[in-house]
Backbone of each chain as nested JSON, in Angstrom:
{
  "chains": [
    {"id": "A", "residues": [
      {"number": 1, "name": "MET", "atoms": {"N": [10.648, 5.238, 18.246], "CA": [10.071, 4.022, 17.668], "C": [11.16, 3.052, 17.222]}},
      {"number": 2, "name": "PRO", "atoms": {"N": [11.843, 2.433, 18.154], "CA": [12.987, 1.613, 17.767], "C": [12.583, 0.147, 17.597]}},
      {"number": 3, "name": "GLU", "atoms": {"N": [12.054, -0.198, 16.433], "CA": [11.63, -1.584, 16.194], "C": [12.739, -2.421, 15.577]}},
      {"number": 4, "name": "LEU", "atoms": {"N": [13.668, -1.765, 14.914], "CA": [14.697, -2.498, 14.171], "C": [16.018, -2.482, 14.935]}},
      {"number": 5, "name": "SER", "atoms": {"N": [16.626, -3.637, 15.072], "CA": [17.835, -3.742, 15.894], "C": [19.049, -3.154, 15.176]}},
      {"number": 6, "name": "ASN", "atoms": {"N": [19.95, -2.601, 15.968], "CA": [21.195, -2.068, 15.423], "C": [21.99, -3.155, 14.707]}},
      {"number": 7, "name": "ALA", "atoms": {"N": [21.965, -4.358, 15.284], "CA": [22.725, -5.461, 14.677], "C": [22.213, -5.751, 13.265]}},
      {"number": 8, "name": "ALA", "atoms": {"N": [20.881, -5.755, 13.116], "CA": [20.301, -6.029, 11.791], "C": [20.679, -4.922, 10.813]}},
      {"number": 9, "name": "MET", "atoms": {"N": [20.63, -3.667, 11.291], "CA": [20.965, -2.536, 10.413], "C": [22.417, -2.643, 9.954]}},
      {"number": 10, "name": "GLU", "atoms": {"N": [23.286, -3.013, 10.886], "CA": [24.698, -3.091, 10.547], "C": [24.954, -4.227, 9.55]}},
      {"number": 11, "name": "ARG", "atoms": {"N": [24.244, -5.333, 9.722], "CA": [24.42, -6.442, 8.768], "C": [23.967, -6.02, 7.371]}},
      {"number": 12, "name": "ILE", "atoms": {"N": [22.853, -5.311, 7.306], "CA": [22.356, -4.858, 6.002], "C": [23.39, -3.95, 5.329]}},
      {"number": 13, "name": "MET", "atoms": {"N": [23.969, -3.041, 6.118], "CA": [24.974, -2.134, 5.547], "C": [26.239, -2.87, 5.113]}},
      {"number": 14, "name": "ARG", "atoms": {"N": [26.646, -3.843, 5.89], "CA": [27.865, -4.59, 5.523], "C": [27.626, -5.423, 4.28]}},
      {"number": 15, "name": "LYS", "atoms": {"N": [26.453, -6.044, 4.223], "CA": [26.113, -6.824, 3.016], "C": [26.105, -5.919, 1.79]}},
      {"number": 16, "name": "ALA", "atoms": {"N": [25.707, -4.654, 1.998], "CA": [25.641, -3.705, 0.88], "C": [27.034, -3.219, 0.485]}},
      {"number": 17, "name": "GLY", "atoms": {"N": [28.043, -3.552, 1.316], "CA": [29.42, -3.22, 0.944], "C": [30.128, -2.228, 1.846]}},
      {"number": 18, "name": "ALA", "atoms": {"N": [29.506, -1.863, 2.955], "CA": [30.123, -0.858, 3.829], "C": [31.37, -1.415, 4.517]}},
      {"number": 19, "name": "GLU", "atoms": {"N": [32.431, -0.592, 4.581], "CA": [33.641, -0.996, 5.296], "C": [33.503, -0.676, 6.778]}},
      {"number": 20, "name": "ARG", "atoms": {"N": [33.171, 0.566, 7.061], "CA": [32.984, 0.993, 8.453], "C": [31.698, 1.782, 8.551]}},
      {"number": 21, "name": "VAL", "atoms": {"N": [31.038, 1.628, 9.668], "CA": [29.717, 2.239, 9.821], "C": [29.656, 2.929, 11.184]}},
      {"number": 22, "name": "SER", "atoms": {"N": [29.252, 4.199, 11.198], "CA": [29.134, 4.891, 12.483], "C": [27.811, 4.522, 13.153]}},
      {"number": 23, "name": "ALA", "atoms": {"N": [27.795, 4.645, 14.475], "CA": [26.588, 4.296, 15.236], "C": [25.406, 5.167, 14.822]}},
      {"number": 24, "name": "THR", "atoms": {"N": [25.693, 6.43, 14.532], "CA": [24.587, 7.315, 14.156], "C": [24.048, 6.971, 12.767]}},
      {"number": 25, "name": "ALA", "atoms": {"N": [24.909, 6.436, 11.893], "CA": [24.436, 6.008, 10.57], "C": [23.493, 4.813, 10.721]}},
      {"number": 26, "name": "VAL", "atoms": {"N": [23.84, 3.934, 11.649], "CA": [22.997, 2.765, 11.93], "C": [21.613, 3.225, 12.404]}},
      {"number": 27, "name": "ALA", "atoms": {"N": [21.603, 4.171, 13.309], "CA": [20.339, 4.695, 13.836], "C": [19.532, 5.374, 12.736]}},
      {"number": 28, "name": "GLU", "atoms": {"N": [20.227, 6.087, 11.872], "CA": [19.553, 6.794, 10.778], "C": [18.918, 5.807, 9.794]}},
      {"number": 29, "name": "LEU", "atoms": {"N": [19.622, 4.718, 9.528], "CA": [19.075, 3.703, 8.618], "C": [17.828, 3.067, 9.236]}},
      {"number": 30, "name": "ALA", "atoms": {"N": [17.907, 2.789, 10.537], "CA": [16.738, 2.201, 11.216], "C": [15.531, 3.122, 11.094]}},
      {"number": 31, "name": "GLU", "atoms": {"N": [15.768, 4.406, 11.286], "CA": [14.67, 5.365, 11.228], "C": [14.074, 5.43, 9.812]}},
      {"number": 32, "name": "ALA", "atoms": {"N": [14.952, 5.515, 8.819], "CA": [14.472, 5.608, 7.434], "C": [13.707, 4.351, 7.044]}},
      {"number": 33, "name": "MET", "atoms": {"N": [14.225, 3.193, 7.454], "CA": [13.555, 1.936, 7.094], "C": [12.213, 1.808, 7.798]}},
      {"number": 34, "name": "GLU", "atoms": {"N": [12.18, 2.222, 9.062], "CA": [10.906, 2.111, 9.789], "C": [9.865, 3.07, 9.219]}},
      {"number": 35, "name": "GLU", "atoms": {"N": [10.32, 4.241, 8.843], "CA": [9.407, 5.211, 8.214], "C": [8.824, 4.629, 6.929]}},
      {"number": 36, "name": "TYR", "atoms": {"N": [9.705, 4.039, 6.152], "CA": [9.251, 3.423, 4.901], "C": [8.249, 2.306, 5.195]}},
      {"number": 37, "name": "GLY", "atoms": {"N": [8.563, 1.458, 6.171], "CA": [7.66, 0.352, 6.516], "C": [6.307, 0.841, 6.999]}},
      {"number": 38, "name": "THR", "atoms": {"N": [6.314, 1.919, 7.761], "CA": [5.063, 2.487, 8.265], "C": [4.226, 3.029, 7.117]}},
      {"number": 39, "name": "ARG", "atoms": {"N": [4.901, 3.703, 6.189], "CA": [4.19, 4.255, 5.052], "C": [3.584, 3.143, 4.188]}},
      {"number": 40, "name": "LEU", "atoms": {"N": [4.382, 2.108, 3.952], "CA": [3.874, 0.964, 3.181], "C": [2.679, 0.328, 3.881]}},
      {"number": 41, "name": "SER", "atoms": {"N": [2.786, 0.174, 5.202], "CA": [1.711, -0.468, 5.964], "C": [0.428, 0.345, 5.871]}},
      {"number": 42, "name": "LYS", "atoms": {"N": [0.55, 1.651, 6.01], "CA": [-0.646, 2.508, 5.941], "C": [-1.304, 2.414, 4.582]}},
      {"number": 43, "name": "GLU", "atoms": {"N": [-0.482, 2.403, 3.575], "CA": [-0.951, 2.275, 2.191], "C": [-1.652, 0.913, 2.018]}},
      {"number": 44, "name": "ALA", "atoms": {"N": [-1.06, -0.137, 2.559], "CA": [-1.642, -1.493, 2.455], "C": [-2.983, -1.557, 3.192]}},
      {"number": 45, "name": "ILE", "atoms": {"N": [-3.05, -0.923, 4.35], "CA": [-4.283, -0.943, 5.145], "C": [-5.407, -0.212, 4.408]}},
      {"number": 46, "name": "GLU", "atoms": {"N": [-5.05, 0.858, 3.722], "CA": [-6.049, 1.554, 2.893], "C": [-6.613, 0.627, 1.826]}},
      {"number": 47, "name": "LEU", "atoms": {"N": [-5.736, -0.143, 1.225], "CA": [-6.172, -1.078, 0.181], "C": [-7.066, -2.164, 0.772]}},
      {"number": 48, "name": "VAL", "atoms": {"N": [-6.745, -2.611, 1.979], "CA": [-7.534, -3.635, 2.671], "C": [-8.947, -3.112, 2.929]}},
      {"number": 49, "name": "ARG", "atoms": {"N": [-9.018, -1.901, 3.44], "CA": [-10.334, -1.31, 3.741], "C": [-11.128, -1.094, 2.462]}},
      {"number": 50, "name": "HIS", "atoms": {"N": [-10.427, -0.644, 1.446], "CA": [-11.069, -0.419, 0.154], "C": [-11.701, -1.708, -0.364]}},
      {"number": 51, "name": "ALA", "atoms": {"N": [-11.065, -2.831, -0.053], "CA": [-11.556, -4.128, -0.527], "C": [-12.591, -4.717, 0.435]}},
      {"number": 52, "name": "GLY", "atoms": {"N": [-12.918, -3.995, 1.501], "CA": [-13.914, -4.474, 2.449], "C": [-13.427, -5.647, 3.294]}},
      {"number": 53, "name": "ARG", "atoms": {"N": [-12.111, -5.733, 3.472], "CA": [-11.537, -6.801, 4.304], "C": [-10.985, -6.24, 5.606]}},
      {"number": 54, "name": "LYS", "atoms": {"N": [-10.559, -7.183, 6.47], "CA": [-9.946, -6.75, 7.725], "C": [-8.497, -7.221, 7.857]}},
      {"number": 55, "name": "THR", "atoms": {"N": [-8.189, -8.259, 7.099], "CA": [-6.855, -8.849, 7.227], "C": [-5.925, -8.34, 6.129]}},
      {"number": 56, "name": "VAL", "atoms": {"N": [-4.762, -7.863, 6.546], "CA": [-3.765, -7.439, 5.565], "C": [-3.113, -8.691, 4.975]}},
      {"number": 57, "name": "LYS", "atoms": {"N": [-3.163, -8.789, 3.644], "CA": [-2.566, -9.941, 2.975], "C": [-1.313, -9.515, 2.222]}},
      {"number": 58, "name": "LYS", "atoms": {"N": [-0.568, -10.532, 1.828], "CA": [0.665, -10.314, 1.064], "C": [0.442, -9.38, -0.129]}},
      {"number": 59, "name": "GLU", "atoms": {"N": [-0.667, -9.621, -0.846], "CA": [-0.95, -8.845, -2.064], "C": [-1.126, -7.363, -1.759]}},
      {"number": 60, "name": "ASP", "atoms": {"N": [-1.663, -7.06, -0.59], "CA": [-1.854, -5.651, -0.214], "C": [-0.51, -4.953, -0.057]}},
      {"number": 61, "name": "VAL", "atoms": {"N": [0.421, -5.647, 0.595], "CA": [1.753, -5.067, 0.799], "C": [2.469, -4.94, -0.541]}},
      {"number": 62, "name": "LYS", "atoms": {"N": [2.302, -5.957, -1.38], "CA": [2.935, -5.916, -2.709], "C": [2.446, -4.726, -3.522]}},
      {"number": 63, "name": "LEU", "atoms": {"N": [1.118, -4.572, -3.557], "CA": [0.555, -3.477, -4.342], "C": [0.961, -2.133, -3.744]}},
      {"number": 64, "name": "ALA", "atoms": {"N": [0.976, -2.042, -2.434], "CA": [1.402, -0.803, -1.773], "C": [2.836, -0.465, -2.162]}},
      {"number": 65, "name": "ALA", "atoms": {"N": [3.691, -1.469, -2.2], "CA": [5.101, -1.243, -2.547], "C": [5.208, -0.791, -3.999]}},
      {"number": 66, "name": "ARG", "atoms": {"N": [4.383, -1.372, -4.866], "CA": [4.424, -0.983, -6.27], "C": [3.932, 0.457, -6.428]}},
      {"number": 67, "name": "ARG", "atoms": {"N": [2.869, 0.778, -5.696], "CA": [2.304, 2.122, -5.777], "C": [3.228, 3.196, -5.237]}},
      {"number": 68, "name": "SER", "atoms": {"N": [4.109, 2.778, -4.316], "CA": [4.989, 3.767, -3.696], "C": [6.074, 4.212, -4.68]}},
      {"number": 69, "name": "GLY", "atoms": {"N": [6.138, 3.547, -5.833], "CA": [7.055, 3.973, -6.883], "C": [8.474, 3.513, -6.62]}},
      {"number": 70, "name": "PRO", "atoms": {"N": [9.376, 3.937, -7.493], "CA": [10.766, 3.508, -7.369], "C": [11.375, 4.095, -6.104]}},
      {"number": 71, "name": "ILE", "atoms": {"N": [12.113, 3.281, -5.398], "CA": [12.712, 3.767, -4.152], "C": [14.209, 3.929, -4.295]}}
    ]},
    {"id": "B", "residues": [
      {"number": 1, "name": "MET", "atoms": {"N": [17.335, -13.6, 2.862], "CA": [18.002, -12.522, 3.629], "C": [17.081, -12.011, 4.727]}},
      {"number": 2, "name": "PRO", "atoms": {"N": [16.859, -12.836, 5.75], "CA": [15.868, -12.458, 6.76], "C": [16.52, -11.728, 7.935]}},
      {"number": 3, "name": "GLU", "atoms": {"N": [16.713, -10.426, 7.787], "CA": [17.345, -9.655, 8.866], "C": [16.32, -9.073, 9.827]}},
      {"number": 4, "name": "LEU", "atoms": {"N": [15.097, -8.907, 9.358], "CA": [14.088, -8.214, 10.16], "C": [13.12, -9.223, 10.782]}},
      {"number": 5, "name": "SER", "atoms": {"N": [12.88, -9.094, 12.07], "CA": [12.052, -10.094, 12.756], "C": [10.571, -9.927, 12.428]}},
      {"number": 6, "name": "ASN", "atoms": {"N": [9.877, -11.048, 12.413], "CA": [8.428, -11.019, 12.193], "C": [7.725, -10.179, 13.258]}},
      {"number": 7, "name": "ALA", "atoms": {"N": [8.193, -10.296, 14.483], "CA": [7.559, -9.544, 15.577], "C": [7.648, -8.04, 15.316]}},
      {"number": 8, "name": "ALA", "atoms": {"N": [8.816, -7.593, 14.858], "CA": [8.983, -6.162, 14.584], "C": [8.074, -5.727, 13.438]}},
      {"number": 9, "name": "MET", "atoms": {"N": [7.991, -6.573, 12.402], "CA": [7.13, -6.239, 11.259], "C": [5.671, -6.118, 11.705]}},
      {"number": 10, "name": "GLU", "atoms": {"N": [5.261, -7.059, 12.557], "CA": [3.869, -7.043, 13.001], "C": [3.583, -5.811, 13.858]}},
      {"number": 11, "name": "ARG", "atoms": {"N": [4.541, -5.431, 14.688], "CA": [4.343, -4.222, 15.501], "C": [4.219, -2.986, 14.621]}},
      {"number": 12, "name": "ILE", "atoms": {"N": [5.048, -2.905, 13.597], "CA": [4.98, -1.754, 12.693], "C": [3.605, -1.688, 12.027]}},
      {"number": 13, "name": "MET", "atoms": {"N": [3.109, -2.842, 11.589], "CA": [1.795, -2.864, 10.927], "C": [0.67, -2.515, 11.898]}},
      {"number": 14, "name": "ARG", "atoms": {"N": [0.759, -3.001, 13.11], "CA": [-0.292, -2.692, 14.096], "C": [-0.279, -1.213, 14.459]}},
      {"number": 15, "name": "LYS", "atoms": {"N": [0.917, -0.679, 14.641], "CA": [1.033, 0.767, 14.926], "C": [0.434, 1.581, 13.792]}},
      {"number": 16, "name": "ALA", "atoms": {"N": [0.57, 1.056, 12.57], "CA": [0.048, 1.771, 11.394], "C": [-1.468, 1.636, 11.295]}},
      {"number": 17, "name": "GLY", "atoms": {"N": [-2.056, 0.766, 12.124], "CA": [-3.514, 0.672, 12.159], "C": [-4.104, -0.655, 11.708]}},
      {"number": 18, "name": "ALA", "atoms": {"N": [-3.268, -1.653, 11.471], "CA": [-3.782, -2.941, 10.982], "C": [-4.574, -3.661, 12.064]}},
      {"number": 19, "name": "GLU", "atoms": {"N": [-5.719, -4.238, 11.657], "CA": [-6.504, -5.044, 12.592], "C": [-5.97, -6.467, 12.636]}},
      {"number": 20, "name": "ARG", "atoms": {"N": [-5.888, -7.068, 11.463], "CA": [-5.357, -8.43, 11.365], "C": [-4.317, -8.484, 10.26]}},
      {"number": 21, "name": "VAL", "atoms": {"N": [-3.314, -9.301, 10.481], "CA": [-2.196, -9.347, 9.543], "C": [-1.861, -10.802, 9.237]}},
      {"number": 22, "name": "SER", "atoms": {"N": [-1.788, -11.144, 7.969], "CA": [-1.431, -12.522, 7.616], "C": [0.079, -12.708, 7.704]}},
      {"number": 23, "name": "ALA", "atoms": {"N": [0.489, -13.949, 7.907], "CA": [1.921, -14.255, 8.032], "C": [2.67, -13.895, 6.752]}},
      {"number": 24, "name": "THR", "atoms": {"N": [2.023, -14.111, 5.61], "CA": [2.715, -13.811, 4.353], "C": [2.853, -12.301, 4.151]}},
      {"number": 25, "name": "ALA", "atoms": {"N": [1.903, -11.538, 4.695], "CA": [2.01, -10.074, 4.603], "C": [3.201, -9.589, 5.423]}},
      {"number": 26, "name": "VAL", "atoms": {"N": [3.39, -10.214, 6.57], "CA": [4.526, -9.87, 7.438], "C": [5.838, -10.145, 6.699]}},
      {"number": 27, "name": "ALA", "atoms": {"N": [5.911, -11.3, 6.06], "CA": [7.128, -11.661, 5.313], "C": [7.355, -10.693, 4.151]}},
      {"number": 28, "name": "GLU", "atoms": {"N": [6.272, -10.304, 3.51], "CA": [6.366, -9.386, 2.373], "C": [6.881, -8.018, 2.824]}},
      {"number": 29, "name": "LEU", "atoms": {"N": [6.39, -7.565, 3.969], "CA": [6.846, -6.272, 4.492], "C": [8.335, -6.332, 4.825]}},
      {"number": 30, "name": "ALA", "atoms": {"N": [8.748, -7.437, 5.437], "CA": [10.17, -7.595, 5.781], "C": [11.021, -7.512, 4.518]}},
      {"number": 31, "name": "GLU", "atoms": {"N": [10.561, -8.176, 3.478], "CA": [11.333, -8.185, 2.24], "C": [11.422, -6.78, 1.629]}},
      {"number": 32, "name": "ALA", "atoms": {"N": [10.268, -6.104, 1.573], "CA": [10.247, -4.762, 0.98], "C": [11.119, -3.803, 1.786]}},
      {"number": 33, "name": "MET", "atoms": {"N": [11.043, -3.897, 3.118], "CA": [11.839, -2.997, 3.956], "C": [13.325, -3.284, 3.827]}},
      {"number": 34, "name": "GLU", "atoms": {"N": [13.669, -4.56, 3.753], "CA": [15.095, -4.893, 3.635], "C": [15.65, -4.452, 2.274]}},
      {"number": 35, "name": "GLU", "atoms": {"N": [14.834, -4.605, 1.248], "CA": [15.245, -4.147, -0.08], "C": [15.509, -2.644, -0.062]}},
      {"number": 36, "name": "TYR", "atoms": {"N": [14.585, -1.935, 0.56], "CA": [14.738, -0.481, 0.66], "C": [16.014, -0.136, 1.434]}},
      {"number": 37, "name": "GLY", "atoms": {"N": [16.23, -0.819, 2.549], "CA": [17.423, -0.569, 3.365], "C": [18.701, -0.853, 2.608]}},
      {"number": 38, "name": "THR", "atoms": {"N": [18.691, -1.912, 1.821], "CA": [19.87, -2.272, 1.03], "C": [20.152, -1.213, -0.027]}},
      {"number": 39, "name": "ARG", "atoms": {"N": [19.071, -0.75, -0.665], "CA": [19.237, 0.275, -1.685], "C": [19.788, 1.566, -1.082]}},
      {"number": 40, "name": "LEU", "atoms": {"N": [19.222, 1.957, 0.05], "CA": [19.708, 3.161, 0.743], "C": [21.171, 3.011, 1.116]}},
      {"number": 41, "name": "SER", "atoms": {"N": [21.523, 1.838, 1.623], "CA": [22.906, 1.603, 2.062], "C": [23.862, 1.71, 0.885]}},
      {"number": 42, "name": "LYS", "atoms": {"N": [23.498, 1.106, -0.237], "CA": [24.383, 1.161, -1.414], "C": [24.57, 2.594, -1.89]}},
      {"number": 43, "name": "GLU", "atoms": {"N": [23.489, 3.319, -1.88], "CA": [23.518, 4.728, -2.267], "C": [24.413, 5.518, -1.284]}},
      {"number": 44, "name": "ALA", "atoms": {"N": [24.288, 5.24, 0.006], "CA": [25.104, 5.924, 1.022], "C": [26.581, 5.589, 0.84]}},
      {"number": 45, "name": "ILE", "atoms": {"N": [26.877, 4.331, 0.541], "CA": [28.264, 3.898, 0.372], "C": [28.896, 4.587, -0.842]}},
      {"number": 46, "name": "GLU", "atoms": {"N": [28.094, 4.772, -1.886], "CA": [28.584, 5.52, -3.056], "C": [28.98, 6.942, -2.655]}},
      {"number": 47, "name": "LEU", "atoms": {"N": [28.149, 7.548, -1.817], "CA": [28.44, 8.914, -1.369], "C": [29.71, 8.942, -0.523]}},
      {"number": 48, "name": "VAL", "atoms": {"N": [29.891, 7.922, 0.305], "CA": [31.082, 7.823, 1.148], "C": [32.339, 7.739, 0.289]}},
      {"number": 49, "name": "ARG", "atoms": {"N": [32.286, 6.866, -0.72], "CA": [33.463, 6.701, -1.597], "C": [33.73, 7.982, -2.378]}},
      {"number": 50, "name": "HIS", "atoms": {"N": [32.65, 8.596, -2.808], "CA": [32.781, 9.849, -3.557], "C": [33.488, 10.909, -2.713]}},
      {"number": 51, "name": "ALA", "atoms": {"N": [33.259, 10.849, -1.415], "CA": [33.854, 11.832, -0.504], "C": [35.25, 11.403, -0.053]}},
      {"number": 52, "name": "GLY", "atoms": {"N": [35.735, 10.255, -0.547], "CA": [37.071, 9.788, -0.177], "C": [37.151, 9.294, 1.255]}},
      {"number": 53, "name": "ARG", "atoms": {"N": [36.02, 8.86, 1.8], "CA": [36.005, 8.331, 3.173], "C": [35.787, 6.831, 3.17]}},
      {"number": 54, "name": "LYS", "atoms": {"N": [35.896, 6.247, 4.384], "CA": [35.649, 4.815, 4.507], "C": [34.477, 4.523, 5.441]}},
      {"number": 55, "name": "THR", "atoms": {"N": [34.171, 5.483, 6.299], "CA": [33.12, 5.255, 7.295], "C": [31.801, 5.869, 6.844]}},
      {"number": 56, "name": "VAL", "atoms": {"N": [30.751, 5.064, 6.879], "CA": [29.421, 5.587, 6.562], "C": [28.936, 6.399, 7.759]}},
      {"number": 57, "name": "LYS", "atoms": {"N": [28.558, 7.638, 7.503], "CA": [28.071, 8.516, 8.57], "C": [26.58, 8.767, 8.395]}},
      {"number": 58, "name": "LYS", "atoms": {"N": [26.006, 9.287, 9.466], "CA": [24.586, 9.633, 9.462], "C": [24.202, 10.464, 8.23]}},
      {"number": 59, "name": "GLU", "atoms": {"N": [25.045, 11.445, 7.915], "CA": [24.733, 12.362, 6.816], "C": [24.646, 11.634, 5.471]}},
      {"number": 60, "name": "ASP", "atoms": {"N": [25.445, 10.572, 5.33], "CA": [25.412, 9.813, 4.07], "C": [24.059, 9.113, 3.91]}},
      {"number": 61, "name": "VAL", "atoms": {"N": [23.583, 8.542, 5.011], "CA": [22.291, 7.844, 4.949], "C": [21.171, 8.852, 4.709]}},
      {"number": 62, "name": "LYS", "atoms": {"N": [21.284, 10.001, 5.379], "CA": [20.263, 11.053, 5.207], "C": [20.185, 11.517, 3.763]}},
      {"number": 63, "name": "LEU", "atoms": {"N": [21.361, 11.791, 3.173], "CA": [21.372, 12.276, 1.799], "C": [20.872, 11.19, 0.852]}},
      {"number": 64, "name": "ALA", "atoms": {"N": [21.253, 9.956, 1.122], "CA": [20.786, 8.831, 0.29], "C": [19.263, 8.744, 0.337]}},
      {"number": 65, "name": "ALA", "atoms": {"N": [18.715, 8.917, 1.523], "CA": [17.245, 8.836, 1.679], "C": [16.586, 9.976, 0.922]}},
      {"number": 66, "name": "ARG", "atoms": {"N": [17.194, 11.154, 0.97], "CA": [16.606, 12.297, 0.275], "C": [16.68, 12.08, -1.231]}},
      {"number": 67, "name": "ARG", "atoms": {"N": [17.83, 11.552, -1.681], "CA": [18.005, 11.315, -3.119], "C": [17.092, 10.23, -3.656]}},
      {"number": 68, "name": "SER", "atoms": {"N": [16.685, 9.318, -2.754], "CA": [15.829, 8.229, -3.219], "C": [14.415, 8.716, -3.516]}},
      {"number": 69, "name": "GLY", "atoms": {"N": [14.16, 9.966, -3.178], "CA": [12.874, 10.575, -3.532], "C": [11.757, 10.157, -2.608]}},
      {"number": 70, "name": "PRO", "atoms": {"N": [10.552, 10.621, -2.915], "CA": [9.413, 10.325, -2.056], "C": [9.123, 8.838, -2.082]}},
      {"number": 71, "name": "ILE", "atoms": {"N": [8.86, 8.294, -0.919], "CA": [8.587, 6.848, -0.878], "C": [7.125, 6.587, -0.572]}}
    ]}
  ]
}
Protein backbone atom coordinates (compact mmCIF):
# COMPACT_ATOMS: atom_id res chain seq x y z
CA MET A 1 0.00 0.00 0.00
CA PRO A 2 2.45 2.66 -1.09
CA GLU A 3 0.43 5.90 -1.04
CA LEU A 4 3.10 8.14 0.42
CA SER A 5 6.12 9.14 -1.64
CA ASN A 6 9.66 8.50 -0.47
CA ALA A 7 10.51 12.12 -1.23
CA ALA A 8 7.78 13.36 1.12
CA MET A 9 8.91 10.96 3.86
CA GLU A 10 12.49 12.12 3.53
CA ARG A 11 11.48 15.78 3.71
CA ILE A 12 9.48 15.13 6.87
CA MET A 13 12.48 13.40 8.46
CA ARG A 14 14.89 16.16 7.46
CA LYS A 15 12.56 18.84 8.76
CA ALA A 16 12.44 16.87 12.02
CA GLY A 17 16.24 17.15 12.20
CA ALA A 18 17.59 13.98 10.60
CA GLU A 19 21.15 14.18 9.24
CA ARG A 20 21.13 10.97 7.23
CA VAL A 21 18.26 8.66 6.50
CA SER A 22 18.39 5.08 5.21
CA ALA A 23 16.03 3.97 2.45
CA THR A 24 14.49 1.35 4.70
CA ALA A 25 13.80 3.98 7.38
CA VAL A 26 11.95 6.01 4.76
CA ALA A 27 9.85 2.99 3.83
CA GLU A 28 9.16 2.24 7.49
CA LEU A 29 7.97 5.80 8.12
CA ALA A 30 5.65 5.60 5.11
CA GLU A 31 4.17 2.38 6.44
CA ALA A 32 3.67 3.71 9.97
CA MET A 33 2.11 6.93 8.71
CA GLU A 34 -0.22 5.14 6.32
CA GLU A 35 -1.29 2.75 9.06
CA TYR A 36 -2.05 5.69 11.29
CA GLY A 37 -4.00 7.44 8.51
CA THR A 38 -6.02 4.31 7.81
CA ARG A 39 -6.86 3.91 11.47
CA LEU A 40 -7.90 7.55 11.76
CA SER A 41 -10.02 7.24 8.61
CA LYS A 42 -11.82 4.15 9.88
CA GLU A 43 -12.50 5.86 13.17
CA ALA A 44 -13.80 8.96 11.32
CA ILE A 45 -16.06 6.84 9.10
CA GLU A 46 -17.56 5.22 12.19
CA LEU A 47 -18.38 8.66 13.52
CA VAL A 48 -19.93 9.63 10.17
CA ARG A 49 -22.18 6.58 10.17
CA HIS A 50 -23.07 7.14 13.79
CA ALA A 51 -24.25 10.62 12.82
CA GLY A 52 -26.35 9.24 9.96
CA ARG A 53 -24.26 10.99 7.31
CA LYS A 54 -22.38 9.83 4.25
CA THR A 55 -19.75 12.50 3.83
CA VAL A 56 -16.63 12.54 5.96
CA LYS A 57 -16.12 16.07 7.25
CA LYS A 58 -13.18 17.82 8.84
CA GLU A 59 -14.79 17.51 12.29
CA ASP A 60 -14.96 13.73 11.97
CA VAL A 61 -11.24 13.49 11.33
CA LYS A 62 -10.54 15.93 14.15
CA LEU A 63 -12.60 13.98 16.65
CA ALA A 64 -11.08 10.70 15.47
CA ALA A 65 -7.59 12.13 16.01
CA ARG A 66 -8.54 13.32 19.48
CA ARG A 67 -10.05 9.94 20.34
CA SER A 68 -6.94 8.14 19.18
CA GLY A 69 -5.17 9.68 22.17
CA PRO A 70 -1.65 11.02 22.44
CA ILE A 71 0.59 9.82 19.65
CA MET B 1 3.68 22.08 5.72
CA PRO B 2 1.87 20.30 2.90
CA GLU B 3 3.99 17.22 2.20
CA LEU B 4 1.16 14.77 1.62
CA SER B 5 -0.93 14.97 -1.55
CA ASN B 6 -4.69 15.32 -1.46
CA ALA B 7 -4.99 12.43 -3.90
CA ALA B 8 -3.10 10.12 -1.55
CA MET B 9 -5.23 11.21 1.41
CA GLU B 10 -8.41 10.57 -0.54
CA ARG B 11 -7.23 7.12 -1.60
CA ILE B 12 -6.43 6.22 2.00
CA MET B 13 -9.91 7.32 3.10
CA ARG B 14 -11.64 5.44 0.29
CA LYS B 15 -9.67 2.28 1.02
CA ALA B 16 -10.78 2.67 4.64
CA GLY B 17 -14.40 2.64 3.45
CA ALA B 18 -15.39 6.28 2.98
CA GLU B 19 -18.27 6.95 0.60
CA ARG B 20 -17.84 10.69 0.28
CA VAL B 21 -15.06 12.88 1.56
CA SER B 22 -15.03 16.65 1.96
CA ALA B 23 -12.00 18.67 0.87
CA THR B 24 -11.48 19.96 4.40
CA ALA B 25 -11.50 16.40 5.75
CA VAL B 26 -8.75 15.52 3.30
CA ALA B 27 -6.69 18.51 4.48
CA GLU B 28 -7.31 17.56 8.10
CA LEU B 29 -6.11 14.01 7.51
CA ALA B 30 -2.97 15.29 5.81
CA GLU B 31 -2.24 17.51 8.77
CA ALA B 32 -2.83 14.79 11.36
CA MET B 33 -0.70 12.29 9.43
CA GLU B 34 2.14 14.74 8.94
CA GLU B 35 2.08 15.65 12.62
CA TYR B 36 2.28 11.99 13.51
CA GLY B 37 5.14 11.46 11.04
CA THR B 38 7.04 14.42 12.45
CA ARG B 39 6.61 13.16 15.99
CA LEU B 40 7.79 9.68 15.02
CA SER B 41 10.78 11.13 13.19
CA LYS B 42 11.84 13.26 16.16
CA GLU B 43 11.53 10.28 18.44
CA ALA B 44 13.58 8.16 15.99
CA ILE B 45 16.28 10.84 15.74
CA GLU B 46 16.56 10.89 19.53
CA LEU B 47 17.16 7.14 19.45
CA VAL B 48 19.79 7.57 16.73
CA ARG B 49 21.68 10.18 18.76
CA HIS B 50 21.38 8.06 21.86
CA ALA B 51 23.05 5.24 19.96
CA GLY B 52 25.88 7.54 18.81
CA ARG B 53 24.88 7.23 15.15
CA LYS B 54 24.05 9.73 12.45
CA THR B 55 21.89 7.69 10.09
CA VAL B 56 18.26 6.98 10.87
CA LYS B 57 17.62 3.28 10.29
CA LYS B 58 14.47 1.25 9.93
CA GLU B 59 14.85 -0.05 13.49
CA ASP B 60 14.83 3.49 14.89
CA VAL B 61 11.51 4.27 13.23
CA LYS B 62 10.09 0.92 14.35
CA LEU B 63 11.09 1.47 17.96
CA ALA B 64 9.78 5.04 17.86
CA ALA B 65 6.43 3.77 16.57
CA ARG B 66 6.28 1.16 19.31
CA ARG B 67 7.18 3.71 21.98
CA SER B 68 4.50 6.08 20.74
CA GLY B 69 1.98 3.55 21.99
CA PRO B 70 -1.33 2.49 20.53
CA ILE B 71 -2.63 4.92 17.97
